[in-house]
Structures are given as C-alpha cells and as structure tokens.
C-alpha positions in Angstrom: -72.5 88.3 -101.1 -75.9 90.5 -101.8 -74.8 92.6 -104.2 -74.5 91.6 -107.9 -71.3 92.9 -108.5 -70.2 92.7 -112.5 -66.8 91.4 -112.4 -64.2 91.2 -115.2 -62.1 87.7 -115.9 -58.9 87.7 -117.7 -59.0 84.3 -119.4 -55.7 83.2 -119.3 -53.7 79.9 -120.1 -51.7 77.9 -117.4 -50.0 74.5 -117.7 -46.6 73.3 -119.3 -47.3 72.7 -123.1 -50.5 74.7 -123.9 -50.4 77.5 -126.3 -52.1 80.8 -125.6 -55.3 81.4 -128.1 -55.2 85.1 -127.4 -53.4 87.5 -125.2 -54.9 87.9 -122.1 -57.3 91.1 -121.5 -56.7 93.7 -118.8 -57.9 92.3 -115.6 -60.7 94.6 -114.4 -64.1 94.9 -112.1 -65.6 97.4 -114.1 -68.7 96.8 -116.2 -68.4 97.0 -120.1 -69.3 100.5 -121.3 -72.8 100.7 -122.9 -74.1 99.5 -125.5 -72.0 96.2 -124.3 -73.2 93.0 -126.1 -72.6 89.5 -125.0 -70.6 87.1 -127.3 -69.6 84.2 -125.9 -70.4 81.8 -123.0 -68.7 79.1 -121.6 -70.6 76.9 -119.2 -69.2 74.4 -116.6 -71.8 72.8 -114.4 -71.5 70.2 -111.8 -73.8 67.1 -112.4 -77.5 66.9 -110.5 -78.0 65.2 -107.2 -76.9 61.4 -106.7 -76.5 59.2 -104.3 -73.7 58.8 -102.0 -70.7 57.2 -103.7 -70.2 54.8 -100.7 -73.2 52.0 -100.7 -75.1 51.9 -97.2 -73.6 48.8 -96.0 -69.9 50.5 -96.4 -71.2 53.5 -94.9 -72.5 51.4 -91.9 -69.2 49.8 -91.5 -67.5 53.3 -91.4 -69.9 55.0 -89.0 -71.7 52.2 -86.8 -75.0 53.4 -88.0 -77.5 52.4 -90.8 -78.0 54.6 -93.5 -81.1 55.5 -95.5 -81.8 53.3 -98.3 -81.4 55.2 -101.7 -84.0 54.5 -104.8 -80.7 54.2 -107.1 -77.3 52.5 -107.3 -74.2 54.5 -105.4 -73.2 57.6 -107.3 -76.5 57.6 -109.8 -78.6 60.8 -110.2 -82.1 60.3 -108.7 -85.1 61.6 -110.6 -85.4 64.5 -108.2 -81.5 65.1 -109.1 -82.8 65.4 -113.1 -85.6 67.6 -112.2 -83.7 69.9 -109.8 -80.7 70.0 -112.7 -83.3 70.6 -115.6 -84.6 73.5 -113.7 -81.2 75.0 -113.2 -80.6 74.7 -116.8 -83.8 76.2 -117.7 -83.0 79.0 -115.5 -79.9 79.6 -117.0 -81.6 79.5 -120.3 -84.3 81.9 -119.4 -81.1 84.5 -118.0 -79.3 84.3 -121.3 -82.4 84.4 -123.6 -81.8 81.4 -125.5 -84.9 81.4 -127.0 -84.1 84.7 -128.7 -87.1 86.9 -127.6 -85.8 89.9 -125.9 -84.5 91.4 -129.3 -81.2 91.1 -128.4 -78.2 91.1 -131.2 -76.7 89.0 -131.6 -78.3 86.2 -129.9 -76.6 83.7 -127.8 -79.2 81.2 -128.9 -79.3 81.6 -132.4 -77.0 78.8 -133.1 -76.8 75.4 -131.4 -74.8 75.2 -128.2 -72.3 72.4 -127.9 -72.5 70.2 -124.6 -69.6 68.0 -123.6 -69.6 65.5 -120.8 -67.2 63.9 -118.6 -67.5 60.3 -119.7 -66.1 59.1 -116.5 -69.6 58.5 -114.8 -73.4 57.9 -115.8 -74.1 60.9 -113.8 -71.9 63.4 -116.0 -73.5 61.6 -119.1 -76.9 62.0 -117.9 -76.5 65.2 -117.0 -74.9 66.2 -120.3 -78.0 65.3 -122.1 -80.2 67.4 -119.5 -78.4 70.5 -120.4 -78.4 69.6 -124.0 -82.2 69.5 -124.0 -82.8 72.5 -121.8 -79.9 74.9 -123.2 -80.9 74.7 -126.7 -84.6 75.5 -127.4 -85.6 75.4 -131.1 -82.5 72.8 -131.8 -82.3 69.5 -131.5 -78.9 68.6 -130.1 -77.4 65.7 -127.9 -74.3 66.0 -125.3 -71.2 64.3 -126.5 -68.7 62.8 -125.0 -66.0 60.0 -125.0 -66.9 56.4 -124.6 -68.3 55.4 -121.0 -65.8 55.3 -118.5 -62.8 56.5 -120.4 -60.6 59.1 -118.8 -60.8 62.4 -120.3 -58.3 64.8 -120.0 -60.4 67.7 -120.7 -61.8 67.2 -116.8 -58.7 66.1 -115.2 -55.3 66.6 -117.4 -53.1 65.1 -114.8 -51.4 62.1 -116.1 -49.7 58.9 -114.9 -46.4 60.4 -116.3 -47.2 63.5 -114.5 -47.5 62.0 -111.2 -44.4 60.0 -111.6 -42.5 63.0 -112.6 -43.9 65.4 -109.8 -44.7 62.4 -106.9 -42.1 64.0 -104.5 -43.6 67.7 -105.1 -46.8 66.4 -104.6 -46.3 64.4 -101.5 -44.4 67.8 -100.2 -47.6 69.4 -101.1 -49.6 67.1 -99.0 -47.5 67.2 -96.3 -47.2 71.1 -95.9 -51.2 71.1 -96.3 -51.4 68.8 -93.4 -48.9 70.9 -91.4 -51.0 74.2 -92.1 -54.2 72.0 -91.1 -52.9 71.2 -87.5 -51.3 74.7 -87.0 -54.2 76.4 -88.2 -57.8 74.7 -88.4 -60.5 77.5 -89.0 -62.9 77.6 -85.9 -65.7 76.8 -88.4 -64.3 73.5 -89.5 -63.5 72.8 -85.5 -67.4 73.2 -85.1 -68.7 71.3 -88.0 -66.3 68.4 -86.7 -67.8 68.6 -83.5 -71.2 68.5 -84.8 -70.6 65.2 -86.9 -68.9 63.2 -83.8 -71.9 64.2 -81.5 -74.2 62.7 -84.2 -72.3 59.7 -85.2 -70.2 58.7 -82.3 -70.0 61.0 -79.4 -67.9 59.1 -77.2 -65.5 57.5 -80.1 -62.2 59.7 -79.8 -62.2 58.9 -75.9 -62.9 55.3 -76.4 -61.5 54.4 -79.8 -64.7 52.8 -80.5 -66.0 54.5 -83.6 -64.7 57.3 -86.0 -63.1 60.1 -84.5 -63.0 63.0 -86.9 -60.9 65.6 -85.1 -57.9 63.4 -85.7 -54.8 65.2 -87.9 -54.7 64.7 -91.4 -52.1 62.4 -92.9 -50.1 61.8 -95.9 -51.1 58.4 -97.7 -51.3 57.3 -101.0 -54.6 56.8 -103.1 -54.5 55.6 -106.7 -50.7 55.9 -107.1 -51.0 59.7 -105.9 -50.0 61.4 -102.6 -53.1 62.4 -100.8 -54.6 63.3 -97.5 -56.4 60.9 -95.2 -57.7 60.8 -91.6 -60.8 61.6 -89.4 -61.6 64.8 -91.2 -61.8 63.0 -95.1 -64.7 61.0 -93.7 -66.3 63.3 -91.8 -66.4 66.0 -95.2 -67.9 62.9 -97.2 -70.6 62.4 -94.2 -71.3 66.1 -94.4 -72.1 65.8 -98.4 -74.1 62.8 -97.6 -76.2 64.5 -95.2 -76.8 67.3 -97.7 -77.6 64.8 -100.2 -80.1 63.4 -98.0 -81.8 66.4 -97.4 -81.7 67.5 -100.7 -83.1 64.1 -101.6 -85.8 64.6 -99.1 -85.3 61.3 -97.5 -85.4 63.0 -93.9 -88.9 64.1 -94.4 -91.0 63.2 -91.1 -93.1 60.1 -91.8 -91.4 58.8 -94.7 -90.2 55.9 -92.2 -89.4 53.6 -95.7 -87.1 55.8 -96.6 -85.2 57.2 -93.4 -83.5 55.8 -90.3 -84.4 57.1 -86.7 -80.8 58.7 -86.3 -81.4 61.1 -89.6 -84.7 62.5 -88.6 -85.5 65.8 -89.8 -82.1 67.2 -91.0 -82.4 70.9 -89.7 -80.4 73.1 -92.2 -78.9 74.9 -89.5 -77.0 71.4 -89.0 -76.0 71.4 -92.7 -74.6 75.4 -92.2 -72.6 73.9 -89.3 -71.1 70.6 -90.9 -70.5 71.5 -94.6 -67.6 73.9 -94.1 -65.9 70.7 -93.4 -66.5 69.5 -96.7 -65.7 72.9 -98.2 -62.6 72.8 -96.6 -61.2 69.9 -97.3 -61.9 70.2 -101.2 -59.9 73.6 -100.8 -57.2 71.8 -99.5 -57.0 69.2 -101.8 -58.0 70.5 -104.9 -57.0 74.1 -105.1 -53.5 74.2 -103.9 -50.3 72.2 -104.8 -48.3 71.4 -108.2 -51.2 69.2 -109.8 -53.9 72.1 -109.8 -52.8 74.1 -113.0 -51.9 70.7 -114.7 -55.6 69.1 -113.8 -57.6 72.1 -115.4 -54.9 72.8 -118.4 -56.8 71.0 -121.3 -60.1 73.0 -120.3 -58.5 76.0 -120.0 -56.8 75.5 -123.5 -60.4 74.7 -124.8 -61.9 77.6 -123.1 -59.0 80.1 -124.5 -59.6 79.0 -128.3 -63.4 79.1 -127.8 -63.1 82.5 -126.6 -60.7 83.3 -129.7 -63.5 82.3 -132.1 -61.3 79.4 -133.1 -61.9 75.8 -134.3 -62.0 73.2 -131.4 -61.5 69.2 -131.8 -62.4 67.2 -129.2 -61.4 63.6 -128.4 -64.3 62.0 -130.1 -63.4 64.0 -133.4 -66.4 66.3 -132.7 -65.7 70.1 -133.8 -67.1 72.9 -132.2 -67.1 75.5 -134.9 -66.5 79.2 -134.7 -70.0 80.0 -135.1 -70.9 78.2 -131.8 -71.5 80.8 -128.8 -72.3 78.6 -126.0 -70.4 75.7 -124.9 -70.8 74.0 -122.1 -69.5 71.2 -119.6 -71.2 68.6 -117.5 -68.5 67.8 -114.8 -68.1 67.4 -111.0 -67.5 69.4 -108.1 -63.6 68.8 -108.8 -63.8 70.5 -111.9 -65.5 73.5 -110.6 -62.2 73.7 -107.6 -59.5 73.1 -110.5 -61.0 76.3 -112.2 -61.7 78.2 -109.3 -57.7 77.7 -108.4 -56.7 78.1 -112.0 -58.8 81.6 -112.5 -58.5 82.9 -108.5 -62.3 82.6 -108.2 -64.1 82.3 -104.8 -67.6 82.2 -103.8 -69.9 81.7 -101.0 -73.9 81.3 -100.8 -76.1 83.0 -98.0 -78.7 80.5 -98.8 -76.7 77.3 -99.6 -73.8 76.2 -97.1 -72.2 74.2 -100.1 -69.9 76.2 -102.4 -70.2 73.4 -105.0 -73.2 72.0 -104.1 -75.4 70.0 -106.9 -76.1 71.8 -110.1 -73.7 74.8 -109.4 -72.6 76.4 -112.6 -69.8 78.4 -113.4 -70.3 80.6 -116.5 -67.4 82.7 -118.5 -68.8 85.4 -120.5 -67.2 87.4 -123.2 -68.4 90.9 -123.7 -67.6 93.9 -126.3 -68.0 97.1 -124.8 -69.4 100.2 -126.4 -65.8 101.0 -127.8 -65.3 97.7 -129.1 -63.2 96.3 -126.5 -63.5 92.8 -125.2 -64.1 92.1 -121.5 -64.4 89.0 -119.9 -66.3 88.1 -116.6 -67.2 85.0 -114.3 -70.5 84.3 -113.1 -71.7 81.5 -110.8 -75.2 80.0 -110.7 -76.9 78.1 -107.8 -79.9 76.9 -106.2 -80.9 77.9 -102.9 -80.7 74.7 -100.4 -84.7 75.1 -100.1 -84.6 75.3 -103.9 -82.3 72.1 -104.3 -84.9 70.3 -102.2 -88.0 71.4 -103.5 -86.9 71.2 -107.1 -88.8 74.1 -108.3 -88.6 75.5 -111.9 -86.6 78.6 -112.5 -84.5 78.3 -109.1 -81.0 79.1 -110.9 -79.9 82.4 -109.3 -77.0 84.3 -110.9 -74.7 85.5 -109.0 -71.0 87.4 -109.9 -68.1 85.7 -108.3 -65.5 87.0 -105.8 -62.2 87.1 -107.2 -60.0 86.6 -104.6 -56.3 86.9 -106.4 -54.8 88.8 -109.9 -52.4 85.9 -110.5 -54.9 84.1 -113.2 -51.9 81.4 -114.3 
C-alpha cells in the first residue's frame, strides 16, 4: 500500500451485554471536509521487541538445533526493544504534534494522555511506561494497569463462563478452520513452510526424525479452550522467533558469542518467505470464530465511550475524564488481531513482512469536518524491518489501513 489513503471508520460496538455509547457514523472513505480538526485519538500498540517465550532448551528439544542465547529471560523486553518502542512512540508523538508547536487548535497534547497497559506480562507493563514518557511531553504521567499478573478483560474479555457456554461452537469453529486450511492453504504459506523445513529439519517429514511443519492442523484443547495444533503452529512460532533474532541483531556476522552457526546472518528475504506462515495462522485462530467479538468487547466499549466524550472507569479505579483527548493501550499482537477482526481492518507493509511486528500501533481518530460532522478514521503506524533492527529515532511510519468489509459489528 503506497498511497496514504485517508479512510473513515465507523466505530460500532459489538458483543453481548455492551451498550452503545453513540450511534455509528456513516461508513465512509472520504476525507473530512476542510477545515477539519482532530478531536480524539485512541492508540493500541503492541509491546516492544522481546525474547522468545520458549527458552533455548525448550526450542532445542522442539527443533533439534541449538538456539541463540538472549540477554533477558523468555518473553521479556530487551534494551533494544525498549529503544525501538521509544523511537516508535516519539515518532507518533511528532506525527500528532503532542508538543503543540504547530499552532493547531485544539491541540491533542494540551491535556495529559491516559495510558493503560495489560497487566498480564512485564513486557506490556514496561511498554506502557515507555509510551507514557514518549506521549506526554510537558506532562509527568505513569501508565496504569491492574495488579501484575492479573487477567484484564480490556485485552481479552473471553471468560471461563463464555468458553463453557460456547465450547461446542468454538470446537466447531476450529474444526472448520482446519478443514478450510486443508482445502485451500495459500501458496505463500506452503512456500514458507517449505523454507522452514529446509532450514530446521530437511528430512523430517520422510523419516519422522524431527518436526514436520507441513502436516495438517488438528483440533486440540489448550487451557480449556478448543484450539488448533500441528506442525504449522510450531512453524509459525519459529518464523516469529527468526524475526526477533534478526530485529535483536543476534544474527550479526562476527558476534559468535550471541549466535549459533545455523542462524548465520538472516537474509530479510528469508523472513519475507517464512513470516506469511505466522501471519496466516494468526488470522485463522485470532480473527475468526464465535469468540472474536467477545474477546474485544470491553475495549470496544471503552473506545466508543471515549469517542463520545464520556467518563471511563477502569478496573483499578482509575478514571479517564472527558477532557482527555489521547487514550493509549499497551497490548499484544492478539489485541491488534481482535480489533482488526471486529472493525473489518486489514493491513500489509512492503517494508515489513510481519503485519503485527513488535511496536505496530493501531490508531482510531475522531475528526470534525468543516460542516461540523464527526468522521472516524483508522490508521496504522509501523516500523520497517530495517528500522526495527537499527532502532533509529523517528522510524514510525503512518499508513491508513485497508478496510476489507463493512460489517463492523
């Protein structure tokens, strides 16, 4: 997508038990009529670069190869990840002129923003603090969250009761997705699986010695929920791990203390080939099925109330006042996928093979056009693969997203 098309987004609530804070605007792809002014923005960001969530020993057992040593524990932010996320958020702050230097009235940064982080992991809580510093020039604020490790329905509102009530339907959804994959797996995914097979275990599918990534998906149970498993699920994780290794520069030539011989200098062309596997599986399991609308219901409710200028009360007792004009969430790629599914969004980058790579940030904007009408737009900020690796300041690139369907509920 080379042209920065300005696309309007009607923010509609979905999911049982939620109340609409405001009626949905007309779905439109037309720019607001000048002079248009930006009134409110909601940002949803993925955390910064982390280490793989499986430790090196587990990965060796799963793949038969020795993996690079990371400077942090599994699933934690690295110093490089903190730097690149800060660069991303600094770029976002400049894009929206949060220092109020461009004489735009009213200025989005005139009042302090509110930052809410997922409490589930250190990486999201840390990312929230990085966002708070970068997005609040002239203000001293801290990101808020529930207690460390506590489940936060803002980021996943699917409850145990929901799973119990919809277990059969979720199992049917998973079965249908596995059937669809068997019947029509994209060529790009097959190419990615073949490349990963060649890299990790070239003979495994014939000999049974090692992982075979090309086997079909099967329905299993994970944490009490029907899910998909099989060779592709491991392959998708490995593809993302290769991206993380490259972004962290653990594959730089000459750094023998931090890399293994099988990794070498990862060619970006390899990532372009294998990451469609990760992207495809994410879309299968996170953007389809009965649980999709329920997963994002609480965040969608907050977004709608915020856009309507209403007071919001969060789980720790925090209050987002109507005067607040920038609300930001520090979450995961699962958060982005859930919102993309709810609002019918899709995006791809020519310079970044992973659509939900670390630091990727989704923005919902509320504008008022020259005739006083409210227009809603969606925008995605990302960093190129090279920028994510280099960690250079100002790497955030704004891009309007592509809307693929009009059913936003």
